[in-house]
C-alpha positions as CSV (number, residue, x, y, z in Angstrom):
1,M,90.2,6.4,219.0
2,I,89.7,3.3,221.2
3,K,88.6,-0.1,220.0
4,K,87.6,-2.9,222.3
5,D,86.4,-6.4,221.5
6,L,83.8,-8.0,223.8
7,I,81.8,-11.3,223.8
8,L,78.1,-11.0,224.6
9,M,77.4,-13.3,227.5
10,N,73.8,-12.4,228.4
11,D,71.0,-14.6,227.1
12,E,69.4,-11.9,224.9
13,G,72.6,-10.6,223.2
14,L,71.8,-7.1,221.9
15,Q,68.1,-7.5,221.4
16,L,65.4,-5.1,222.6
17,R,66.0,-4.7,226.4
18,P,69.8,-4.8,226.3
19,A,69.9,-2.7,223.2
20,A,67.8,0.0,224.9
21,I,70.2,-0.1,228.0
22,F,73.2,0.1,225.7
23,V,71.9,3.1,223.7
24,K,70.7,4.9,226.8
25,I,74.2,4.7,228.3
26,A,76.0,5.5,225.0
27,N,74.0,8.7,224.6
28,K,75.2,10.0,227.9
29,F,78.6,10.5,226.4
30,D,79.8,13.0,223.8
31,S,82.1,10.7,221.9
32,D,81.1,9.0,218.7
33,L,80.4,5.3,219.0
34,E,80.3,2.6,216.4
35,V,79.6,-1.1,217.0
36,E,80.9,-3.8,214.7
37,T,80.2,-7.4,214.3
38,M,81.8,-9.8,211.8
39,N,80.0,-8.3,208.8
40,K,78.4,-5.0,209.9
41,R,79.2,-1.7,211.5
42,V,76.5,0.6,212.9
43,N,76.0,3.8,215.0
44,G,76.3,2.7,218.6
45,K,73.9,5.5,219.7
46,S,71.0,4.2,217.5
47,I,68.7,1.6,218.8
48,I,67.7,0.6,215.3
49,G,71.4,0.3,214.4
50,I,72.2,-1.8,217.4
51,M,69.2,-4.1,217.0
52,S,70.0,-4.5,213.2
53,L,73.3,-6.2,214.2
54,G,71.3,-9.3,215.2
55,A,74.0,-10.0,217.8
56,F,73.2,-12.9,220.1
57,K,74.9,-14.6,223.1
58,G,78.4,-15.7,222.4
59,E,79.0,-13.3,219.5
60,K,82.0,-10.9,219.5
61,I,81.3,-7.2,219.0
62,T,83.8,-4.4,218.7
63,L,83.2,-1.1,220.3
64,I,84.9,1.9,218.5
65,A,84.8,5.2,220.3
66,K,86.2,8.5,219.2
67,G,86.0,11.7,221.2
68,N,86.9,13.5,224.4
69,D,85.3,11.0,226.7
70,E,86.0,7.8,224.6
71,K,87.8,6.0,227.5
72,E,84.9,6.6,229.9
73,L,82.4,5.5,227.3
74,I,84.2,2.2,226.5
75,D,84.8,1.5,230.2
76,K,81.1,2.0,231.1
77,L,79.8,-0.1,228.2
78,T,82.4,-2.8,229.0
79,T,81.2,-3.0,232.6
80,V,77.6,-3.2,231.5
81,I,78.2,-5.8,228.9
82,E,80.4,-7.9,231.1
83,S,77.8,-7.8,233.9
84,G,75.1,-9.1,231.6
85,F,73.3,-5.7,231.4
86,R,72.5,-5.9,235.1
87,E,74.4,-2.7,236.1
88,V,72.9,0.4,234.6
């Protein structure tokens, strides 16, 4: 299992467009993924779950991956989040 904390720096946070990109990427991997904010944990492969976090710019999220390609999953999502969802 790998955990990684990240700060959302894009203007939209994890709202519709970024959430769709996030889930599309997450679903390319076999590992399970959860995303946690200060008070909520959701399935990282569910667009409804991601959007229900209500995570906006400047908020910290924690990615929690478990599985055979967990490192690659975390690395890819980290790159996408840190680039402001510009790299897909």
